[in-house]
Every structure is written in structure tokens, then in C-alpha cells.
C-alpha positions in Angstrom: 68.2 115.3 71.0 71.7 116.6 71.7 74.3 114.7 73.8 74.1 117.3 76.5 70.5 116.5 77.3 71.1 112.9 78.2 71.4 112.1 81.9 74.9 111.4 83.3 73.8 108.3 85.1 71.2 105.9 83.7 69.0 103.9 86.1 71.0 100.7 85.3 74.4 102.3 86.1 73.4 104.4 89.1 76.3 104.2 91.5 74.6 104.8 94.9 77.7 104.1 97.0 78.8 107.7 96.4 75.4 109.2 97.0 75.9 109.5 100.8 79.5 110.8 100.6 80.4 114.5 100.9 82.8 116.0 98.4 86.1 116.6 100.2 87.6 120.0 100.6 90.2 121.1 98.1 92.9 120.9 100.7 91.8 117.4 101.8 91.9 116.1 98.2 95.2 117.8 97.5 96.6 116.1 100.7 95.3 112.7 99.5 97.1 113.2 96.1 100.3 114.3 97.8 100.2 111.4 100.1 99.8 109.0 97.2 102.7 110.6 95.3 104.9 110.4 98.4 104.3 106.7 98.6 105.0 106.2 94.8 108.1 108.4 95.1 109.5 106.4 98.0 108.9 103.2 96.1 110.6 104.6 93.0 113.6 106.0 95.0 114.0 102.7 96.8 114.2 100.9 93.5 116.8 103.4 92.3 118.8 102.8 95.5 118.7 99.0 94.9 119.9 99.4 91.4 122.6 101.8 92.5 124.0 99.3 95.1 123.8 96.5 92.6 126.1 98.5 90.3 128.5 99.4 93.1 128.6 95.8 94.3 130.1 94.8 91.0 132.4 97.8 90.9 130.8 99.3 87.9 132.4 102.5 86.7 131.7 105.3 84.1 128.3 105.9 82.6 125.7 103.4 83.8 122.1 102.9 83.2 120.3 102.8 86.5 116.6 102.7 85.5 114.4 102.6 82.5 111.5 105.0 83.1 108.1 104.2 81.5 105.4 106.3 83.1 102.5 108.3 81.8 103.6 111.6 80.4 101.7 113.6 83.0 103.8 112.0 85.7 107.2 112.1 84.0 108.3 115.4 85.5 107.6 114.1 89.0 109.7 111.0 88.5 112.5 112.8 86.9 112.6 115.3 89.8 112.7 112.4 92.3 115.6 110.8 90.3 117.6 114.1 90.3 116.8 114.7 93.9 118.4 111.4 94.9 121.8 111.7 93.1 124.3 114.5 93.7 125.7 116.4 90.8 129.0 114.4 91.1 127.1 111.4 89.8 126.2 113.4 86.7 122.6 112.1 86.7 121.0 112.5 83.3 118.1 111.4 81.2 118.3 109.7 77.8 116.2 110.5 74.8 112.7 109.1 74.4 112.8 105.6 72.9 110.1 103.2 71.8 110.4 99.8 73.4 107.6 97.2 73.0 105.3 100.0 71.7 105.8 102.2 74.8 107.8 105.4 75.3 110.7 105.0 77.7 113.6 107.1 78.9 116.7 105.6 80.3 118.1 107.2 83.5 121.9 107.3 83.8 124.5 108.1 86.4 128.3 108.2 86.2 130.3 106.2 88.7 134.0 106.8 89.6 136.7 104.7 88.1 137.6 101.5 89.8 141.1 100.7 91.0 142.1 98.2 88.5 144.3 98.6 85.4 
């Protein structure tokens, strides 16, 4: 018997909680996904702001690492776009090369801060 002829749900694993639910419209599902991304984006940008102000409180200058990004590859473009959206070009926001850290792929996010007023 081929794999395609087996039922998708066995009697033991029948998940009846979804049996009474209607499949949402495409637009409703897209809206749910967009809402979830908006929440994740806000959380990410809040963390970037916290890291930014931590750097400015100690009068950091020059190229500074602001975040180490470790997200699934399918979400990477969204996070990078949210990073670049937050910082104006004067901060020279840029993304480092892919690195392996503890067996995971990471990219370091950098900004450049103005020089401080000491020698």
C-alpha cells in the first residue's frame, strides 16, 4: 500500500477540536499573520532602542554592535527591514556576515555613532 492511501488522521490522533471550526478567509488569515508580525516587530525594535540608549548613556562612538540577530532564515528579511527602518542613514546601519555561534547562524547588527567630545 502506498503512503498516499493512508488516512491523514488515525482514530487515536483524531483532533476533534478543529472539527467545528470554519477555515478563515484568506484576508482574515493574512490579517492574523500581519498582526503577529507587528507585535514581534515592535518587541524587536523596542530591544534595539534599549540597546541604542545603553550605548549613548556610556557615550559610545564609532562602529558599535547593537544586536546579534538569530532568527529563522525565512524571517531574516523582515527583521533586517525592521532594523533598517529604525535607524537613519547617518547611523550607517549595516549587517555583519553570517557567523556560527553555539551551532546557530547569527548576524551582528551595527550602527555608527558620532565621535564624543573628549581627546
